[in-house]
C-alpha positions in Angstrom: 8.0 34.2 -5.9 7.2 35.5 -9.4 9.5 37.4 -11.6 7.0 39.0 -13.9 7.9 39.5 -17.5 4.6 41.2 -18.4 5.3 44.7 -17.2 3.2 44.2 -14.1 5.9 45.0 -11.7 8.3 43.4 -9.2 8.2 40.0 -7.7 5.2 39.4 -5.6 3.6 42.7 -6.9 0.3 41.1 -7.6 0.6 37.5 -6.6 -0.1 38.2 -2.9 0.0 41.9 -2.2 -1.8 42.1 1.1 -4.3 45.0 1.3 -3.3 47.8 3.6 -5.2 48.1 6.9 -8.5 49.6 6.1 -9.3 52.9 7.8 -11.5 52.9 10.8 -10.9 49.2 11.8 -8.6 50.3 14.6 -6.3 47.2 14.0 -2.6 47.8 14.4 0.6 45.7 14.2 1.4 44.0 17.4 5.2 44.3 17.1 7.1 47.4 16.3 10.0 47.2 13.9 13.2 46.1 15.6 15.3 49.2 16.6 18.3 49.5 14.3 20.7 49.2 17.3 19.2 45.8 18.2 19.5 44.2 14.8 22.0 41.4 14.3 24.5 42.9 11.8 25.1 39.5 10.3 21.5 39.4 9.2 22.0 42.5 7.0 25.3 41.3 5.4 25.4 40.5 1.7 25.3 36.8 0.8 27.6 34.5 -1.2 25.5 33.3 -4.2 26.2 30.7 -6.8 24.7 30.1 -10.3 24.2 26.3 -10.8 24.8 25.4 -14.4 26.3 21.9 -14.3 24.9 18.5 -13.2 27.7 18.2 -10.6 26.8 21.5 -9.0 23.2 20.6 -8.8 23.9 17.2 -7.3 26.1 18.8 -4.7 23.4 21.3 -3.8 20.7 18.5 -3.6 23.0 16.6 -1.1 23.5 19.8 0.9 19.8 20.6 1.1 18.9 17.1 2.0 21.5 17.0 4.8 20.2 20.3 6.2 16.7 18.8 6.6 15.1 22.2 5.9 15.8 24.8 3.1 14.2 27.9 1.7 13.2 27.8 -2.0 11.8 30.2 -4.5 10.7 30.2 -8.2 11.3 32.7 -10.9 8.7 32.7 -13.7 7.4 34.6 -16.7 3.9 35.5 -15.3 2.1 36.7 -12.2 -0.6 34.1 -13.0 0.6 31.0 -11.2 -1.6 28.7 -13.3 0.0 30.0 -16.6 3.5 30.7 -15.4 6.5 29.0 -17.0 9.5 28.3 -14.8 12.6 30.4 -15.6 14.7 29.3 -12.6 14.8 28.0 -9.0 16.7 29.3 -6.0 17.7 27.5 -2.7 19.2 28.3 0.6 20.0 26.1 3.6 22.2 28.4 5.7 22.0 32.2 6.0 24.3 34.1 3.7 24.7 31.2 1.2 22.3 30.4 -1.6 22.1 29.1 -5.2 20.2 30.0 -8.3 19.4 27.3 -10.9 18.7 29.1 -14.2 16.6 27.0 -16.6 15.2 29.3 -19.3 17.4 32.4 -19.7 17.3 33.0 -23.5 19.0 36.3 -24.2 21.7 36.4 -27.0 24.9 35.0 -25.6 23.3 33.4 -22.5 25.6 30.7 -21.1 24.5 27.0 -21.4 22.0 26.0 -18.7 20.7 22.6 -17.5 17.8 21.1 -19.4 14.6 22.0 -17.4 13.1 18.5 -17.6 16.4 16.8 -16.6 17.0 19.2 -13.7 13.5 18.8 -12.3 13.8 15.0 -12.4 17.0 15.3 -10.4 15.2 17.6 -7.9 12.0 15.5 -7.8 13.0 13.1 -5.0 14.1 16.0 -2.8 11.1 18.3 -3.6 8.5 15.4 -3.2 10.1 14.1 0.1 7.8 15.3 2.9 10.5 14.6 5.5 12.7 17.4 4.2 11.0 20.7 5.3 10.6 23.4 2.8 10.3 27.1 3.6 9.0 29.9 1.4 7.6 33.4 1.3 4.0 33.3 -0.1 4.8 29.7 -1.1 1.3 29.0 -2.4 2.4 30.6 -5.7 5.5 28.3 -5.8 3.4 25.2 -5.1 1.2 26.1 -8.2 4.3 26.6 -10.4 5.9 23.3 -9.3 2.5 21.4 -9.8 2.3 23.0 -13.3 5.7 21.5 -14.0 4.9 18.1 -12.8 6.3 18.3 -9.2 3.9 17.6 -6.3 6.0 19.5 -3.7 5.7 17.9 -0.3 6.8 19.0 3.2 5.9 22.7 2.8 6.5 23.5 6.5 7.0 27.2 7.0 6.0 30.5 5.3 7.5 33.8 6.4 4.6 35.7 5.1 2.3 33.8 7.4 4.7 33.9 10.3 4.6 37.7 10.0 0.8 37.8 9.5 0.1 35.7 12.6 2.5 37.8 14.7 1.5 41.2 13.2 -1.9 40.8 11.7 -2.6 44.5 11.7 0.5 45.4 9.8 -0.3 46.5 6.2 2.6 44.7 4.5 3.9 41.1 4.7 5.9 41.1 1.4 9.5 40.0 1.6 11.0 43.4 0.8 9.1 45.1 3.7 9.9 42.2 6.1 13.6 42.3 5.2 13.7 46.0 5.9 11.6 45.7 9.1 13.2 42.7 10.7 16.7 42.4 9.2 17.6 46.0 8.4 18.3 44.6 4.9 17.6 46.3 1.6 16.8 43.7 -1.1 17.6 43.9 -4.8 14.4 45.1 -6.4 12.8 43.6 -9.5 13.2 46.9 -11.3 16.9 46.9 -10.5 17.4 43.8 -12.8 14.5 44.1 -15.2 14.0 47.9 -15.6 10.7 49.8 -15.5 7.8 50.6 -17.7 8.0 50.2 -21.4 11.7 49.3 -21.2 11.2 46.5 -18.7 12.5 43.1 -19.9 11.3 39.6 -19.0 13.3 37.8 -16.3 14.4 35.3 -18.9 16.3 38.1 -20.6 18.2 39.1 -17.4 21.9 38.4 -17.4 22.8 35.4 -15.3 25.0 37.2 -12.8 22.2 39.8 -12.2 19.5 37.1 -12.1 21.6 35.1 -9.5 22.1 38.1 -7.3 18.3 38.8 -7.3 16.9 35.2 -7.2 19.3 33.6 -4.8 18.8 36.6 -2.4 15.1 35.7 -2.3 15.8 32.3 -0.9 18.6 33.6 1.4 16.5 36.4 2.9 13.5 34.1 3.3 15.7 31.8 5.4 17.0 34.7 7.4 13.5 36.0 8.1 12.4 32.6 9.3 15.4 32.5 11.8 14.1 35.8 13.2 10.3 35.2 13.1 10.1 31.5 14.2 11.6 32.2 17.8 9.1 35.1 18.2 6.2 32.7 17.3 7.6 30.1 19.6 7.5 32.6 22.5 3.8 33.0 22.0 2.3 29.4 22.2 -1.3 30.5 21.3 -0.1 32.3 18.2 2.2 29.5 17.2 -0.7 27.1 17.4 -2.8 29.4 15.1 0.1 29.3 12.7 0.8 25.6 12.9 -2.7 24.2 13.2 -4.7 26.7 11.0 -2.6 28.8 8.6 0.2 26.4 7.5 -2.1 23.4 6.8 -4.4 25.7 4.8 -1.7 26.6 2.2 -1.9 23.4 0.1 -5.6 23.3 0.6 -6.0 26.8 -1.0 -3.6 25.8 -3.7 -5.8 22.8 -4.6 -9.0 24.9 -4.6 -7.4 27.5 -6.8 -6.1 24.9 -9.2 -9.5 23.1 -9.3 -11.2 26.3 -10.5 -14.9 26.6 -11.3 -16.7 26.2 -14.6 -18.7 29.3 -15.8 -21.4 29.5 -18.4 -20.1 32.2 -20.7 -23.3 32.3 -22.8 -25.4 32.9 -19.6 -23.0 35.8 -18.6 -23.3 37.4 -22.1 -27.1 37.2 -21.8 -26.9 38.9 -18.4 -24.6 41.5 -19.7 -27.0 42.4 -22.5 -29.9 42.6 -20.0 -27.9 44.8 -17.7 -26.9 47.1 -20.5 -30.6 47.5 -21.5 -31.6 48.3 -18.0 -28.7 50.7 -17.5 -29.9 52.6 -20.6 -33.5 52.7 -19.2 -32.1 54.0 -15.9 -30.1 56.7 -17.8 -33.2 57.8 -19.7 -35.3 57.9 -16.5 -32.5 60.0 -14.8 -32.5 62.4 -17.8 -36.2 62.8 -17.6 -36.1 63.5 -13.8 -33.3 66.0 -14.2 -34.9 67.7 -17.2 -31.6 67.6 -19.1 -28.8 65.3 -20.1 -25.9 64.7 -17.8 -23.1 62.1 -17.2 -24.2 59.7 -14.5 -20.6 58.6 -14.1 -19.3 62.1 -13.3 -19.3 63.0 -9.6 -18.7 66.7 -10.6 -21.8 66.8 -12.8 -23.9 64.9 -10.2 -22.8 67.4 -7.5 -23.9 70.4 -9.5 -27.2 68.8 -10.4 -28.2 67.4 -7.0 -27.0 70.1 -4.7 -26.9 73.3 -6.8 -29.8 72.8 -9.2 -32.2 70.6 -7.3 -31.2 72.0 -3.9 -31.0 68.7 -2.1 -29.2 68.7 1.3 -25.5 67.6 1.2 -25.6 65.3 4.2 -22.3 63.5 3.5 -19.1 65.4 2.7 -15.9 64.3 1.1 -12.6 64.5 3.1 -12.1 67.9 1.4 -15.5 69.2 2.6 -17.2 69.0 -0.7 -20.7 67.4 -1.0 -20.3 63.7 -1.6 -22.1 61.7 -4.3 -21.0 58.3 -3.0 -23.5 55.5 -2.1 -23.9 56.6 1.5 -24.6 60.2 0.4 -27.2 59.2 -2.2 -28.9 56.8 0.2 -29.2 59.6 2.7 -31.2 61.8 0.3 -33.1 59.0 -1.6 -36.3 59.7 0.4 -36.3 63.4 -0.8 -36.1 63.0 -4.5 -36.4 60.1 -7.0 -33.2 60.9 -8.8 -30.7 59.6 -6.2 -32.5 56.2 -6.2 -32.3 55.9 -10.0 -28.6 56.8 -9.9 -28.0 54.1 -7.3 -29.8 51.6 -9.4 -27.7 52.6 -12.5 -24.5 52.2 -10.5 -25.5 48.8 -9.1 -26.2 47.5 -12.6 -23.0 49.0 -14.0 -20.9 47.5 -11.3 -22.4 44.0 -11.8 -21.7 44.3 -15.5 -18.1 45.6 -15.3 -17.1 43.4 -12.4 -18.7 40.1 -13.3 -20.8 39.6 -16.5 -18.3 41.3 -18.8 -15.2 40.4 -16.9 -15.7 36.7 -16.0 -15.7 35.4 -19.6 -12.3 37.1 -20.1 -10.9 35.3 -17.0 -11.6 31.8 -18.3 -8.2 30.0 -18.3 -7.7 28.7 -21.9 -5.9 25.6 -20.7 -8.6 24.5 -18.2 -11.7 26.2 -19.5 -12.4 27.3 -15.9 -12.1 30.5 -13.8 -9.4 30.3 -11.1 -9.6 32.9 -8.2 -6.7 33.6 -5.9 -7.2 33.4 -2.1 -5.3 35.7 0.2 -4.5 34.5 3.8 -2.6 37.5 4.9 -5.2 40.2 4.2 -7.9 40.9 6.8 -6.6 41.4 10.3 -9.4 39.1 11.6 -8.0 36.2 9.5 -10.8 36.1 7.0 -9.8 35.0 3.5 -10.2 37.4 0.6 -10.1 36.6 -3.0 -9.1 38.4 -6.2 -8.8 37.9 -10.0 -11.8 37.5 -9.8 -13.0 38.6 -6.3 -15.8 36.1 -5.6 -16.3 37.2 -2.0 -18.3 40.3 -3.0 -20.9 39.0 -5.4 -24.1 40.6 -3.9 -26.6 38.0 -2.8 -29.3 40.2 -1.4 -30.5 41.3 -4.9 -32.0 39.2 -7.7 -29.4 40.5 -10.1 -26.6 39.5 -7.7 -28.0 36.0 -7.3 -28.4 35.7 -11.1 -24.6 36.0 -11.3 -24.3 32.8 -9.3 -26.4 31.0 -11.9 -23.4 31.3 -14.3 -21.2 29.2 -12.0 -22.2 25.7 -13.2 -21.4 22.0 -12.8 -20.2 20.1 -15.9 -22.3 17.2 -17.2 -22.7 14.3 -14.7 -21.7 16.6 -11.8 -23.6 18.8 -9.3 -22.6 21.8 -7.2 -23.1 21.5 -3.5 -23.0 24.5 -1.2 -22.5 24.0 2.6 -23.0 27.1 4.7 -22.6 27.7 8.4 -25.9 28.9 9.9 -25.6 32.1 11.9 -22.1 31.2 12.9 -21.2 34.6 14.4 -24.3 34.6 16.6 -23.5 31.1 17.8 -19.9 32.3 18.6 -21.5 35.3 20.5 -23.5 32.7 22.5 -20.4 30.8 23.3 -18.3 33.8 24.2 -21.0 35.5 26.3 -22.3 32.2 27.9 -25.7 34.0 28.1 -28.1 31.4 29.3 -31.0 32.7 27.2 -29.0 32.8 24.0 -27.4 29.4 24.6 -30.8 27.9 25.4 -32.3 29.3 22.2 -29.5 27.7 20.0 -29.6 24.4 21.9 -33.4 24.1 21.3 -32.9 24.6 17.6 -35.4 27.5 17.6 -35.4 30.3 15.0 -32.9 32.5 16.9 -34.4 35.8 15.6 -38.0 34.6 16.5 -36.7 33.5 19.9 -35.0 36.8 20.5 -38.2 38.7 19.5 -40.3 36.5 21.9 -37.9 37.4 24.7 -37.6 41.1 24.0 -41.2 41.7 23.3 -42.6 39.3 25.9 -44.5 37.2 23.4 -45.1 33.5 22.9 -43.0 32.2 20.1 -46.0 31.6 17.9 -47.3 35.1 18.4 -44.2 36.9 17.2 -45.0 39.1 14.2 -42.8 39.5 11.1 -41.9 43.1 12.0 -40.9 42.0 15.5 -38.7 39.2 14.1 -37.1 41.8 11.7 -36.4 44.1 14.6 -34.9 41.3 16.7 -32.7 40.2 13.7 -31.5 43.8 13.3 -30.6 43.9 17.0 -28.9 40.5 17.0 -26.6 41.4 14.1 -26.3 45.1 14.8 -24.9 44.5 18.3 -22.2 42.2 17.0 -21.0 45.1 14.8 -21.3 47.7 17.6 -24.5 49.3 16.2 -26.0 51.9 18.5 -29.5 53.3 18.8 -29.0 55.7 15.9 -28.0 52.9 13.5 -30.8 50.7 14.6 -33.3 53.5 14.3 -32.2 54.2 10.7 -32.2 50.5 9.8 -35.7 49.9 11.2 -37.2 53.3 10.2 -38.2 54.1 13.8 -37.4 56.9 16.3 -34.1 56.9 18.1 -35.9 56.7 21.5 -37.8 53.6 20.4 -34.6 52.0 19.1 -32.9 52.7 22.5 -35.8 51.0 24.3 -35.4 47.9 22.0 -31.7 47.7 22.9 -32.4 48.2 26.7 -35.0 45.4 26.5 -32.6 43.2 24.7 -29.9 43.6 27.3 -32.4 43.0 30.1 -33.3 39.7 28.5 -29.7 38.8 27.5 -27.5 40.3 30.3 -24.7 37.9 29.5 -24.3 39.6 26.1 -24.1 43.0 27.8 -21.5 41.7 30.3 -19.4 40.1 27.5 -19.4 43.4 25.5 -18.3 45.4 28.6 -15.7 42.7 29.5 -14.3 42.7 26.0 -14.0 46.5 25.9 -12.2 46.4 29.2 -9.8 43.6 28.1 -9.0 45.5 24.9 -8.3 48.7 26.9 -6.0 46.8 29.3 -4.2 44.5 26.8 -4.4 46.5 23.6 -5.8 43.4 21.9 -8.6 40.8 21.8 -8.5 37.2 20.9 -10.4 34.6 19.0 -11.5 31.3 20.6 -8.3 29.7 19.1 -5.9 32.4 20.3 -5.5 34.6 17.2 -4.7 38.1 18.4 -6.3 41.3 17.0 -4.5 44.4 18.1 -6.4 47.7 18.4 -4.6 50.9 17.6 -7.1 53.4 18.9 -8.5 51.6 21.9 -7.0 54.2 24.3 -7.3 57.2 21.9 -8.2 60.6 23.2 -10.4 61.1 20.1 -13.8 59.8 21.0 -14.8 58.7 17.4 -11.5 56.7 17.0 -11.9 55.1 20.4 -15.6 54.2 19.7 -14.5 52.6 16.4 -11.8 50.5 18.1 -14.4 49.4 20.7 -16.8 48.3 18.0 -13.9 46.4 16.4 -13.0 44.8 19.7 -16.5 43.4 20.2 -16.8 42.1 16.6 -13.3 40.9 15.9 -13.4 37.8 18.2 -16.6 36.6 16.5 -15.5 37.4 12.9 -12.0 36.0 13.6 -13.3 32.9 15.3 -15.7 32.3 12.4 -12.7 32.6 10.0 -10.6 30.2 12.1 -13.5 27.7 12.2 -14.0 27.6 8.4 -10.2 27.3 7.8 -10.1 24.3 10.2 -13.1 22.9 8.3 -11.4 23.3 4.9 -8.3 21.4 6.1 -10.5 18.6 7.5 -12.7 18.3 4.5 -9.7 18.5 2.1 -8.1 15.5 3.9 -11.3 13.5 3.6 -11.7 14.4 -0.1 -8.1 13.2 -0.8 -9.4 9.6 -0.4 -12.5 9.9 -2.5 -10.9 9.3 -5.9 -11.9 12.6 -7.5 -15.6 12.1 -7.0 -15.8 15.5 -5.3 -13.6 18.6 -5.1 -13.7 21.8 -3.2 -14.0 24.7 -5.7 -14.9 27.9 -3.7 -14.8 29.4 -0.2 -17.0 32.5 0.3 -17.3 33.8 3.9 -19.1 31.1 5.8 -19.7 28.8 2.8 -17.8 26.0 1.0 -18.8 25.0 -2.5 -18.0 21.6 -4.0 -18.3 20.1 -7.5 -19.5 16.5 -7.0 -20.4 13.4 -9.1 -24.2 13.4 -9.2 -24.4 10.0 -7.4 -22.0 11.1 -4.7 -23.9 14.2 -3.5 -25.6 12.6 -0.5 -22.3 11.3 0.8 -20.6 14.6 0.3 -23.4 16.6 2.0 -23.4 14.2 5.0 -19.6 14.0 5.4 -18.8 17.7 4.7 -21.6 18.8 7.0 -20.3 16.5 9.8 -16.7 17.7 9.4 -17.7 21.4 9.2 -20.0 21.0 12.3 -17.1 19.4 14.3 -14.5 22.0 13.3 -14.9 23.7 16.8 -16.4 22.6 20.1 -18.6 25.5 21.2 -21.2 25.7 23.9 -23.9 25.6 21.2 -24.1 23.4 18.2 -22.6 24.5 14.9 -25.2 23.9 12.2 -24.5 23.5 8.5 -27.1 24.1 5.8 -26.5 22.4 2.5 -28.0 22.6 -1.0 -27.5 20.8 -4.3 -28.0 22.2 -7.8 -26.8 22.4 -11.4 -25.5 25.9 -10.6 -24.4 27.8 -7.5 -27.7 29.7 -7.2 -29.7 26.5 -7.3 -27.4 25.0 -4.6 -28.8 27.6 -2.1 
């Protein structure tokens, strides 16, 4: 855990703050907080903590931790950026209620003598690098980074309370230690602000008095151990969930840490050229918008846009804000873009502005001065479906359907003598749909290796494969993907630009050709209503809050989530399993290739130019064998000097 000294807030404030449940998904926590009456009072008792400032104390603690066979540990540092954080201290706990804090860099006036950091780490090294002694943490990926940065290759990282909570309660919005302690122990932790202060008066953790630092830091290790004692039995009582935790989530932690540490090289000059081009085009869009409006206005002001579009131009307000005002968001502008040219120009301006502010201007500032590379952070405990998200920078949301979005990928480059290789699962969610539904037609299409959208069009429209038109394939593709996300006739009609009746006929035809898909969807809705959750192929549970709601819109949203979640969740599980398998293989390749990015269904590698063929073959094989489905998993690979070329 990080003790930030840069004013960015309490421990774990940014390092892994899991996003709250997004509205409308219908996902909910599986387990309610333990009623206060049922809490074990000893779990909420204050602990006995010790500051370790002598060699003798440290040696005694090392012996105690080794004898215990498993212990919780935590780091305190001076930065939320794990790759630039300096170690201020370490804490340990091997039994609930007893913990130690080893201060290493408290430097306030009058600070008591502390052990030399290099000497202390050398004493700890045999213990920390011994895989037979199990380590336990809360969001331990951060701590693995910090220890690696200080020359310790920590081994035996066996349990993580954040991930135990996430697997048990995927829909819960918070898996940070303070929230878990309150929820499962009835324990109120010492907060970062309690010891460091707030705002402008906040001090770095290295300036915190040793007694206060010990109370805060040792508690982190103690509470983590207590949480594990509560959460581990709950996982053990759910064998399928425990398997997800043991076989997928825990092995992934060191893999993600390595990917993040590897980072990716970016071409700063290319990004600056793109920024200049985007600025020029934003100005042109601004001038065009002014001409269309007949006056100047601020394109970034929702209030001015509202007045111009709906009051002056009299365009219909088809989308409203929660307060009932005419909305000017993307959906609202798309809805009226066919009635006037101005909304389309505003959308173009916004798209360019977002690319510039999020990527072309921002990425050069995010290059780590020590490595010369950009290092994203991956979050395991974010999306309820198990999909990874990334931040600082977010590399999951680079738009790839536009030329400008694809251009951003050109700035992700391989250094001299290396290439980038992108390996991407082909239509993985549709393949999972075929597996789950066992529809003979869908399974047959995938087994034959046919173009699935063309094959669907041939079935739906009663054509020979070679006679399918481009428009028919486009319609079939919209149905294939739309049904997975619960799209109805209205959505399909809007996407294809056809009447609702015609769209309904397409869907009816589809289900008549693929009755197994219809049966699967109905079966899944029924299972969700009965159990309150659906599962991935590997047993990950996705709980649905509104599946029995009286409100029709909420219930329909939960039903859509119920149909999609097993596919999206299974796809997430499969790529996580693939990452673990590929990482294990890469470990024996002498640095000739490394995994540098994971984006949705794609893994990106930086590879020695003469090793690309081997990498493509082996990574493709391991990815394709990450799950045994009724239809083959297919991996498409590409090689290039940059990420865009590798597609």
